[in-house]
One Martini backbone bead per residue (centre of mass of N, CA, C, O) as a GRO file, in nm:
protein
  429
    1MET     BB    1  -3.207  -8.767 -16.839
    2CYS     BB    2  -3.325  -8.534 -16.657
    3ILE     BB    3  -3.339  -8.206 -16.617
    4ARG     BB    4  -3.285  -8.197 -16.316
    5ASP     BB    5  -3.025  -8.364 -16.324
    6ARG     BB    6  -2.868  -8.180 -16.512
    7LEU     BB    7  -2.871  -7.931 -16.335
    8SER     BB    8  -2.730  -8.059 -16.096
    9HIS     BB    9  -2.470  -8.137 -16.245
   10HIS     BB   10  -2.394  -7.855 -16.341
   11GLU     BB   11  -2.367  -7.732 -16.059
   12GLU     BB   12  -2.146  -7.922 -15.963
   13ILE     BB   13  -1.934  -7.843 -16.174
   14GLN     BB   14  -1.923  -7.545 -16.104
   15HIS     BB   15  -1.834  -7.588 -15.816
   16MET     BB   16  -1.572  -7.739 -15.884
   17ASN     BB   17  -1.443  -7.513 -16.050
   18ILE     BB   18  -1.432  -7.309 -15.825
   19THR     BB   19  -1.264  -7.482 -15.634
   20LEU     BB   20  -1.022  -7.516 -15.828
   21GLU     BB   21  -0.954  -7.218 -15.858
   22GLU     BB   22  -0.894  -7.177 -15.561
   23ARG     BB   23  -0.665  -7.386 -15.548
   24LEU     BB   24  -0.488  -7.251 -15.761
   25LYS     BB   25  -0.456  -6.986 -15.608
   26GLU     BB   26  -0.324  -7.113 -15.360
   27ILE     BB   27  -0.085  -7.234 -15.507
   28GLU     BB   28   0.020  -6.970 -15.625
   29TYR     BB   29   0.064  -6.839 -15.349
   30LEU     BB   30   0.261  -7.053 -15.245
   31ASN     BB   31   0.473  -7.012 -15.463
   32ILE     BB   32   0.533  -6.723 -15.399
   33SER     BB   33   0.611  -6.771 -15.103
   34LEU     BB   34   0.840  -6.972 -15.168
   35GLU     BB   35   1.016  -6.779 -15.335
   36GLU     BB   36   1.056  -6.578 -15.106
   37ARG     BB   37   1.192  -6.779 -14.915
   38ILE     BB   38   1.424  -6.851 -15.101
   39GLU     BB   39   1.537  -6.564 -15.116
   40GLU     BB   40   1.586  -6.537 -14.813
   41ILE     BB   41   1.777  -6.776 -14.788
   42GLU     BB   42   1.988  -6.677 -14.989
   43GLU     BB   43   2.047  -6.413 -14.841
   44ALA     BB   44   2.132  -6.553 -14.580
   45ASN     BB   45   2.366  -6.711 -14.706
   46PHE     BB   46   2.529  -6.466 -14.792
   47LYS     BB   47   2.560  -6.349 -14.509
   48ILE     BB   48   2.700  -6.597 -14.389
   49ALA     BB   49   2.941  -6.589 -14.583
   50ASP     BB   50   3.035  -6.309 -14.506
   51LEU     BB   51   3.072  -6.368 -14.205
   52ALA     BB   52   3.274  -6.595 -14.241
   53SER     BB   53   3.487  -6.429 -14.388
   54GLU     BB   54   3.519  -6.217 -14.171
   55LEU     BB   55   3.597  -6.416 -13.945
   56GLU     BB   56   3.845  -6.528 -14.087
   57ASP     BB   57   3.995  -6.261 -14.102
   58GLN     BB   58   3.995  -6.211 -13.796
   59ASN     BB   59   4.145  -6.468 -13.720
   60THR     BB   60   4.397  -6.409 -13.884
   61THR     BB   61   4.459  -6.141 -13.741
   62LEU     BB   62   4.471  -6.262 -13.458
   63GLU     BB   63   4.695  -6.467 -13.509
   64ARG     BB   64   4.902  -6.255 -13.598
   65ALA     BB   65   4.897  -6.096 -13.332
   66VAL     BB   66   4.984  -6.328 -13.151
   67GLU     BB   67   5.250  -6.388 -13.290
   68ARG     BB   68   5.372  -6.103 -13.242
   69LEU     BB   69   5.347  -6.096 -12.936
   70SER     BB   70   5.515  -6.349 -12.893
   71ALA     BB   71   5.770  -6.245 -13.029
   72LEU     BB   72   5.810  -6.001 -12.843
   73TYR     BB   73   5.831  -6.158 -12.581
   74LYS     BB   74   6.073  -6.339 -12.659
   75MET     BB   75   6.262  -6.108 -12.729
   76GLY     BB   76   6.264  -5.977 -12.451
   77LEU     BB   77   6.386  -6.217 -12.301
   78ALA     BB   78   6.642  -6.245 -12.472
   79THR     BB   79   6.762  -5.953 -12.454
   80ASN     BB   80   6.769  -5.952 -12.131
   81SER     BB   81   6.985  -6.211 -12.130
   82ILE     BB   82   7.184  -6.040 -12.311
   83MET     BB   83   7.522  -5.888 -12.292
   84ASP     BB   84   7.636  -5.937 -12.558
   85MET     BB   85   7.654  -5.732 -12.818
   86ASN     BB   86   7.677  -5.914 -13.072
   87ARG     BB   87   7.448  -6.111 -12.997
   88LEU     BB   88   7.227  -5.899 -12.970
   89LEU     BB   89   7.230  -5.787 -13.259
   90ASP     BB   90   7.183  -6.054 -13.406
   91LEU     BB   91   6.910  -6.121 -13.276
   92LEU     BB   92   6.750  -5.867 -13.356
   93ILE     BB   93   6.767  -5.903 -13.658
   94ARG     BB   94   6.656  -6.191 -13.697
   95LYS     BB   95   6.382  -6.158 -13.542
   96THR     BB   96   6.272  -5.920 -13.706
   97MET     BB   97   6.270  -6.057 -13.981
   98GLU     BB   98   6.075  -6.282 -13.902
   99THR     BB   99   5.833  -6.103 -13.806
  100VAL     BB  100   5.816  -5.913 -14.088
  101GLY     BB  101   5.940  -6.051 -14.345
  102ALA     BB  102   6.246  -5.997 -14.426
  103HIS     BB  103   6.531  -5.984 -14.635
  104TYR     BB  104   6.654  -5.729 -14.489
  105GLY     BB  105   6.897  -5.656 -14.218
  106TYR     BB  106   6.997  -5.371 -13.997
  107ILE     BB  107   7.253  -5.205 -13.793
  108LEU     BB  108   7.311  -4.863 -13.698
  109LEU     BB  109   7.563  -4.654 -13.565
  110LEU     BB  110   7.619  -4.348 -13.411
  111ASN     BB  111   7.849  -4.080 -13.509
  112LYS     BB  112   7.872  -3.759 -13.393
  113GLU     BB  113   8.153  -3.644 -13.467
  114ASP     BB  114   8.122  -3.736 -13.803
  115TRP     BB  115   7.847  -3.806 -13.909
  116SER     BB  116   7.807  -4.132 -13.880
  117LEU     BB  117   7.791  -4.483 -13.967
  118THR     BB  118   7.787  -4.811 -13.817
  119LEU     BB  119   7.816  -5.139 -13.886
  120ALA     BB  120   7.689  -5.385 -13.650
  121GLY     BB  121   7.477  -5.550 -13.839
  122SER     BB  122   7.372  -5.836 -14.056
  123HIS     BB  123   7.114  -5.969 -14.288
  124GLY     BB  124   7.098  -6.089 -14.634
  125ILE     BB  125   7.392  -5.952 -14.709
  126PRO     BB  126   7.652  -6.095 -14.852
  127ASP     BB  127   7.866  -5.850 -14.892
  128LEU     BB  128   7.866  -5.798 -14.554
  129VAL     BB  129   8.029  -6.021 -14.467
  130GLY     BB  130   8.263  -5.911 -14.229
  131LYS     BB  131   8.183  -5.569 -14.235
  132GLU     BB  132   8.181  -5.488 -13.964
  133GLY     BB  133   8.250  -5.131 -13.898
  134GLN     BB  134   8.174  -4.977 -14.126
  135SER     BB  135   8.155  -4.664 -14.276
  136ILE     BB  136   7.864  -4.434 -14.306
  137PRO     BB  137   7.727  -4.185 -14.450
  138ILE     BB  138   7.517  -3.906 -14.382
  139LYS     BB  139   7.248  -3.875 -14.616
  140PRO     BB  140   7.048  -3.773 -14.829
  141GLY     BB  141   6.826  -4.058 -14.913
  142GLY     BB  142   6.838  -4.186 -14.643
  143VAL     BB  143   6.664  -4.352 -14.396
  144SER     BB  144   6.841  -4.284 -14.150
  145HIS     BB  145   6.852  -3.985 -14.186
  146TRP     BB  146   6.549  -3.935 -14.148
  147SER     BB  147   6.513  -4.074 -13.870
  148ILE     BB  148   6.716  -3.897 -13.718
  149VAL     BB  149   6.613  -3.609 -13.783
  150ASN     BB  150   6.295  -3.688 -13.698
  151ARG     BB  151   6.266  -3.910 -13.471
  152GLU     BB  152   6.144  -4.150 -13.660
  153ALA     BB  153   5.954  -4.367 -13.805
  154LEU     BB  154   5.970  -4.550 -14.126
  155LEU     BB  155   5.749  -4.573 -14.423
  156ILE     BB  156   5.805  -4.756 -14.733
  157GLN     BB  157   5.624  -4.906 -14.977
  158ASP     BB  158   5.752  -4.739 -15.243
  159VAL     BB  159   6.038  -4.615 -15.379
  160GLU     BB  160   5.940  -4.544 -15.668
  161ASN     BB  161   5.725  -4.317 -15.536
  162THR     BB  162   5.993  -4.161 -15.461
  163LYS     BB  163   6.225  -3.870 -15.437
  164GLU     BB  164   6.384  -3.874 -15.151
  165PHE     BB  165   6.476  -4.175 -15.212
  166ASN     BB  166   6.693  -4.418 -15.257
  167LYS     BB  167   6.697  -4.717 -15.422
  168THR     BB  168   6.998  -4.746 -15.346
  169SER     BB  169   7.188  -4.868 -15.119
  170LEU     BB  170   7.495  -4.829 -14.953
  171LEU     BB  171   7.497  -5.158 -14.916
  172GLY     BB  172   7.410  -5.279 -15.222
  173PHE     BB  173   7.087  -5.257 -15.261
  174ASP     BB  174   6.759  -5.287 -15.361
  175ARG     BB  175   6.475  -5.098 -15.291
  176LYS     BB  176   6.124  -5.119 -15.210
  177SER     BB  177   6.062  -5.181 -14.901
  178VAL     BB  178   6.058  -4.978 -14.588
  179LEU     BB  179   6.204  -4.995 -14.254
  180CYS     BB  180   6.260  -4.736 -13.991
  181ALA     BB  181   6.428  -4.705 -13.666
  182PRO     BB  182   6.510  -4.557 -13.383
  183LEU     BB  183   6.767  -4.557 -13.138
  184ILE     BB  184   6.682  -4.479 -12.793
  185ILE     BB  185   6.880  -4.320 -12.526
  186LYS     BB  186   6.797  -4.092 -12.324
  187ASP     BB  187   6.709  -3.909 -12.584
  188GLU     BB  188   6.933  -4.063 -12.757
  189ILE     BB  189   7.065  -4.125 -13.061
  190VAL     BB  190   7.240  -4.442 -13.161
  191GLY     BB  191   7.047  -4.542 -13.405
  192THR     BB  192   6.940  -4.807 -13.640
  193ILE     BB  193   6.661  -5.000 -13.770
  194THR     BB  194   6.644  -5.214 -14.068
  195MET     BB  195   6.391  -5.301 -14.312
  196SER     BB  196   6.391  -5.492 -14.633
  197ASN     BB  197   6.196  -5.643 -14.818
  198LYS     BB  198   5.970  -5.859 -14.873
  199LEU     BB  199   5.940  -6.194 -14.920
  200ASP     BB  200   5.640  -6.159 -15.078
  201ASP     BB  201   5.651  -5.857 -15.225
  202THR     BB  202   5.512  -5.692 -15.028
  203PRO     BB  203   5.426  -5.428 -14.853
  204PHE     BB  204   5.461  -5.253 -14.604
  205ASN     BB  205   5.292  -5.164 -14.300
  206ASN     BB  206   5.162  -5.023 -14.018
  207SER     BB  207   5.196  -5.278 -13.852
  208ASP     BB  208   5.501  -5.304 -13.901
  209LEU     BB  209   5.577  -5.030 -13.784
  210GLU     BB  210   5.478  -5.078 -13.497
  211LEU     BB  211   5.657  -5.322 -13.447
  212LEU     BB  212   5.935  -5.182 -13.491
  213THR     BB  213   5.899  -4.969 -13.271
  214THR     BB  214   5.886  -5.172 -13.039
  215ILE     BB  215   6.158  -5.308 -13.092
  216ALA     BB  216   6.332  -5.053 -13.064
  217ALA     BB  217   6.267  -5.008 -12.767
  218GLN     BB  218   6.378  -5.276 -12.669
  219ALA     BB  219   6.663  -5.247 -12.790
  220SER     BB  220   6.750  -4.994 -12.631
  221VAL     BB  221   6.746  -5.122 -12.354
  222ALA     BB  222   6.936  -5.359 -12.414
  223PHE     BB  223   7.171  -5.184 -12.516
  224ASN     BB  224   7.217  -5.032 -12.251
  225ASN     BB  225   7.269  -5.277 -12.072
  226SER     BB  226   7.515  -5.375 -12.232
  227GLN     BB  227   7.690  -5.127 -12.193
  228LEU     BB  228   7.697  -5.133 -11.886
  229TYR     BB  229   7.817  -5.417 -11.865
  230GLU     BB  230   8.081  -5.358 -12.020
  231GLU     BB  231   8.180  -5.137 -11.832
  232GLN     BB  232   8.191  -5.315 -11.581
  233GLN     BB  233   8.391  -5.519 -11.691
  234LYS     BB  234   8.622  -5.320 -11.751
  235THR     BB  235   8.659  -5.230 -11.460
  236TYR     BB  236   8.726  -5.497 -11.335
  237LEU     BB  237   8.961  -5.578 -11.526
  238SER     BB  238   9.138  -5.331 -11.476
  239THR     BB  239   9.178  -5.381 -11.175
  240VAL     BB  240   9.301  -5.667 -11.194
  241HIS     BB  241   9.525  -5.598 -11.394
  242ALA     BB  242   9.669  -5.403 -11.204
  243LEU     BB  243   9.749  -5.621 -11.002
  244VAL     BB  244   9.919  -5.791 -11.193
  245SER     BB  245  10.118  -5.565 -11.269
  246ALA     BB  246  10.219  -5.523 -10.980
  247ILE     BB  247  10.345  -5.798 -10.946
  248GLU     BB  248  10.541  -5.786 -11.197
  249ALA     BB  249  10.690  -5.513 -11.126
  250SER     BB  250  10.838  -5.645 -10.867
  251ASP     BB  251  10.951  -5.844 -11.109
  252THR     BB  252  11.192  -5.884 -11.348
  253TYR     BB  253  11.117  -6.184 -11.437
  254THR     BB  254  10.780  -6.118 -11.489
  255ARG     BB  255  10.780  -5.888 -11.668
  256GLY     BB  256  10.527  -5.914 -11.917
  257HIS     BB  257  10.405  -6.203 -11.913
  258SER     BB  258  10.096  -6.168 -11.968
  259GLU     BB  259  10.121  -6.023 -12.243
  260ARG     BB  260  10.270  -6.248 -12.389
  261VAL     BB  261  10.071  -6.479 -12.338
  262THR     BB  262   9.839  -6.341 -12.478
  263ARG     BB  263   9.968  -6.322 -12.759
  264TYR     BB  264  10.023  -6.623 -12.803
  265SER     BB  265   9.736  -6.734 -12.754
  266LEU     BB  266   9.592  -6.579 -12.982
  267ALA     BB  267   9.762  -6.676 -13.217
  268LEU     BB  268   9.698  -6.979 -13.175
  269ALA     BB  269   9.387  -6.963 -13.186
  270LYS     BB  270   9.373  -6.847 -13.473
  271HIS     BB  271   9.531  -7.080 -13.608
  272MET     BB  272   9.287  -7.285 -13.503
  273GLY     BB  273   8.990  -7.128 -13.536
  274LEU     BB  274   8.867  -6.966 -13.325
  275ASP     BB  275   8.628  -6.795 -13.195
  276ASN     BB  276   8.545  -6.493 -13.057
  277GLU     BB  277   8.455  -6.595 -12.779
  278ALA     BB  278   8.714  -6.758 -12.719
  279LEU     BB  279   8.911  -6.523 -12.750
  280THR     BB  280   8.800  -6.354 -12.516
  281ARG     BB  281   8.841  -6.558 -12.292
  282LEU     BB  282   9.146  -6.600 -12.335
  283GLU     BB  283   9.242  -6.314 -12.294
  284GLN     BB  284   9.142  -6.279 -12.000
  285ALA     BB  285   9.290  -6.531 -11.883
  286ALA     BB  286   9.580  -6.451 -11.960
  287ILE     BB  287   9.593  -6.187 -11.796
  288LEU     BB  288   9.483  -6.353 -11.513
  289HIS     BB  289   9.640  -6.632 -11.452
  290ASP     BB  290   9.836  -6.494 -11.200
  291ILE     BB  291   9.656  -6.371 -10.963
  292GLY     BB  292   9.721  -6.591 -10.734
  293LYS     BB  293  10.010  -6.466 -10.651
  294ILE     BB  294   9.909  -6.283 -10.425
  295GLY     BB  295   9.900  -6.547 -10.217
  296ILE     BB  296  10.212  -6.551 -10.242
  297ASP     BB  297  10.503  -6.547 -10.123
  298ILE     BB  298  10.744  -6.325 -10.226
  299TYR     BB  299  10.992  -6.491 -10.151
  300LEU     BB  300  10.922  -6.731 -10.332
  301LEU     BB  301  10.915  -6.576 -10.606
  302HIS     BB  302  11.240  -6.474 -10.542
  303LYS     BB  303  11.382  -6.732 -10.520
  304GLN     BB  304  11.721  -6.857 -10.585
  305GLU     BB  305  11.696  -7.115 -10.488
  306LYS     BB  306  11.615  -7.417 -10.485
  307LEU     BB  307  11.327  -7.570 -10.506
  308THR     BB  308  11.111  -7.722 -10.312
  309ASP     BB  309  10.849  -7.922 -10.255
  310ASP     BB  310  10.708  -7.711 -10.080
  311ASP     BB  311  10.728  -7.480 -10.278
  312PHE     BB  312  10.567  -7.614 -10.507
  313ALA     BB  313  10.306  -7.654 -10.343
  314LYS     BB  314  10.250  -7.348 -10.305
  315LEU     BB  315  10.254  -7.263 -10.608
  316MET     BB  316  10.010  -7.467 -10.684
  317GLU     BB  317   9.783  -7.266 -10.552
  318HIS     BB  318   9.727  -7.026 -10.759
  319PRO     BB  319   9.474  -7.117 -10.919
  320GLU     BB  320   9.279  -7.128 -10.667
  321ILE     BB  321   9.323  -6.842 -10.575
  322GLY     BB  322   9.227  -6.706 -10.836
  323ASP     BB  323   8.939  -6.824 -10.823
  324ARG     BB  324   8.862  -6.686 -10.552
  325ILE     BB  325   8.911  -6.389 -10.637
  326LEU     BB  326   8.696  -6.415 -10.896
  327GLU     BB  327   8.418  -6.522 -10.783
  328PRO     BB  328   8.247  -6.245 -10.750
  329ILE     BB  329   8.273  -6.244 -11.068
  330SER     BB  330   8.028  -6.368 -11.259
  331PHE     BB  331   8.133  -6.325 -11.572
  332LEU     BB  332   8.402  -6.527 -11.502
  333GLY     BB  333   8.343  -6.830 -11.517
  334ASP     BB  334   8.512  -6.946 -11.766
  335ILE     BB  335   8.774  -6.799 -11.691
  336ARG     BB  336   8.822  -6.943 -11.426
  337LYS     BB  337   8.858  -7.223 -11.550
  338ILE     BB  338   9.107  -7.163 -11.714
  339ILE     BB  339   9.283  -7.077 -11.476
  340LEU     BB  340   9.248  -7.345 -11.310
  341GLN     BB  341   9.361  -7.529 -11.581
  342HIS     BB  342   9.659  -7.425 -11.685
  343HIS     BB  343   9.812  -7.684 -11.508
  344GLU     BB  344   9.712  -7.897 -11.660
  345ARG     BB  345   9.732  -8.226 -11.801
  346PHE     BB  346   9.679  -8.444 -12.056
  347ASP     BB  347   9.758  -8.706 -11.852
  348GLY     BB  348   9.660  -8.610 -11.543
  349GLN     BB  349   9.938  -8.475 -11.382
  350GLY     BB  350   9.823  -8.225 -11.277
  351TYR     BB  351   9.693  -7.902 -11.165
  352PRO     BB  352   9.446  -7.947 -10.908
  353ARG     BB  353   9.250  -8.202 -11.057
  354GLN     BB  354   9.358  -8.410 -11.269
  355LEU     BB  355   9.304  -8.354 -11.551
  356LYS     BB  356   9.203  -8.472 -11.889
  357GLU     BB  357   9.199  -8.379 -12.185
  358ASP     BB  358   8.865  -8.291 -12.241
  359GLU     BB  359   8.839  -8.186 -11.940
  360ILE     BB  360   8.994  -7.965 -12.072
  361MET     BB  361   8.997  -7.671 -12.181
  362LEU     BB  362   9.107  -7.545 -12.468
  363GLU     BB  363   9.208  -7.272 -12.361
  364ALA     BB  364   9.391  -7.406 -12.143
  365ARG     BB  365   9.571  -7.565 -12.342
  366ILE     BB  366   9.680  -7.310 -12.479
  367LEU     BB  367   9.786  -7.159 -12.230
  368SER     BB  368   9.993  -7.370 -12.142
  369VAL     BB  369  10.188  -7.335 -12.383
  370ALA     BB  370  10.235  -7.029 -12.364
  371ASP     BB  371  10.333  -7.024 -12.069
  372THR     BB  372  10.570  -7.218 -12.102
  373TYR     BB  373  10.729  -7.068 -12.310
  374ASP     BB  374  10.776  -6.808 -12.144
  375ALA     BB  375  10.903  -6.937 -11.897
  376MET     BB  376  11.146  -7.086 -12.046
  377THR     BB  377  11.240  -6.796 -12.196
  378SER     BB  378  11.289  -6.709 -11.897
  379ASN     BB  379  11.420  -6.574 -11.638
  380ARG     BB  380  11.515  -6.710 -11.325
  381PRO     BB  381  11.637  -6.725 -11.010
  382TYR     BB  382  11.699  -7.060 -11.056
  383ARG     BB  383  11.729  -6.988 -11.381
  384ALA     BB  384  11.791  -6.995 -11.710
  385ALA     BB  385  11.716  -6.937 -12.016
  386LEU     BB  386  11.587  -7.069 -12.289
  387SER     BB  387  11.577  -7.135 -12.598
  388HIS     BB  388  11.374  -7.153 -12.855
  389GLU     BB  389  11.457  -7.435 -12.959
  390ALA     BB  390  11.451  -7.583 -12.684
  391THR     BB  391  11.152  -7.525 -12.621
  392ILE     BB  392  11.027  -7.660 -12.868
  393GLN     BB  393  11.142  -7.940 -12.797
  394GLU     BB  394  10.990  -7.970 -12.530
  395ILE     BB  395  10.709  -7.958 -12.653
  396ARG     BB  396  10.749  -8.201 -12.837
  397ASP     BB  397  10.827  -8.411 -12.607
  398HIS     BB  398  10.534  -8.331 -12.441
  399SER     BB  399  10.354  -8.446 -12.641
  400GLY     BB  400  10.072  -8.612 -12.485
  401THR     BB  401  10.129  -8.525 -12.181
  402GLN     BB  402  10.135  -8.221 -12.106
  403PHE     BB  403  10.030  -8.180 -12.404
  404ASP     BB  404   9.834  -8.113 -12.648
  405PRO     BB  405   9.905  -8.231 -12.958
  406VAL     BB  406   9.749  -8.024 -13.131
  407VAL     BB  407   9.852  -7.769 -12.996
  408ALA     BB  408  10.152  -7.823 -13.023
  409LYS     BB  409  10.160  -7.847 -13.331
  410ASN     BB  410  10.055  -7.556 -13.388
  411PHE     BB  411  10.283  -7.406 -13.240
  412ILE     BB  412  10.515  -7.516 -13.405
  413GLU     BB  413  10.415  -7.421 -13.679
  414MET     BB  414  10.405  -7.119 -13.601
  415SER     BB  415  10.713  -7.097 -13.514
  416GLU     BB  416  10.819  -7.147 -13.821
  417ASP     BB  417  10.736  -6.873 -13.871
  418GLN     BB  418  10.942  -6.612 -13.916
  419SER     BB  419  10.771  -6.374 -13.804
  420PHE     BB  420  10.684  -6.514 -13.539
  421LYS     BB  421  10.961  -6.597 -13.438
  422GLN     BB  422  11.067  -6.307 -13.414
  423ASP     BB  423  10.848  -6.221 -13.209
  424LEU     BB  424  10.924  -6.419 -12.987
  425ILE     BB  425  11.218  -6.322 -12.951
  426SER     BB  426  11.182  -6.004 -12.931
  427SER     BB  427  10.991  -6.015 -12.669
  428LYS     BB  428  11.253  -6.089 -12.477
  429THR     BB  429  11.423  -5.799 -12.519
   0.00000   0.00000   0.00000
């Protein structure tokens, strides 16, 4: 190879080396740029992950808020539709415990005369079952005391970290975290609602406190409505009861009949294990069961001669007359049914609808036996009273026809108890 060719080749190699170095520098620059982009992408991924986590937390919070608002709405509908005080208090406690996730819940009502609290209802505290109505002193160290004195809702996240409050409640359990809010009606404190110890062992928070405060406000309105409704019921019943008493007072033969029938009916119902709601219905029905006799000619009620078929037909109208008299009083719906049915027979041969067996309300079947016992052991213008023994035998003989056999059996069993038998007999003297 000639010198010229060598020089040309050498220059070409140098040129290629320079080009290669430039390409390497470009590659190195690209690598640096790529690393920067990768870092940017990683940083963006971290931000996206953080945003996703934050969004998930917000969604969880939102879902929880929606759940609580829904619970408040449903509770408001339920409490506004319940007028019975015991059912109302029970619902308030249970639903509030579910909403805030509490282990214990109870409502205390304030007695201003002796500065004490009465347990109106509770859930989650086994030792308190059936102890509603017990009195609790208001003392420093109690959460209700603080809430009543300060007229504010109270949040204690950890009782262990406070010196002001007792760790052990007067209701007999250890407190960890507590919520308590006053129940206020027309600017007057009537009691408190308290939730204690979260089910998941975490402390209650401000969100729980706000929720309980809202529930307490709802509860106060519902509580006031229930009180007004009960007062209205008592006024109506007192008025109607006075009419019944007036009817009986005019007749020496029936004086005290409704009171005795009420006492017998309740004793029999308790012996059979009926619940409190049934006992309340039965008590009111027993007191009012003869209200329909207002529409019966007083001559017929006092007639001393033997009653004719026409007389009996007119007397048999009194359950329907009583139903019509009480019809305007809306809350007496089931009570009216008991009154209307108390002369129906188990075999379907009674009046006014010829109902039979389970078509007749249980309370009416109980009232039928109690009413019959008192009627048969009382003097009437047209006949003398039967003895206790003879009347019990009549009930036994007509078990399964006139009377529900289960009810008749229970009344006979109850009448064999010497103390109750003596009460039955002495009440007639």
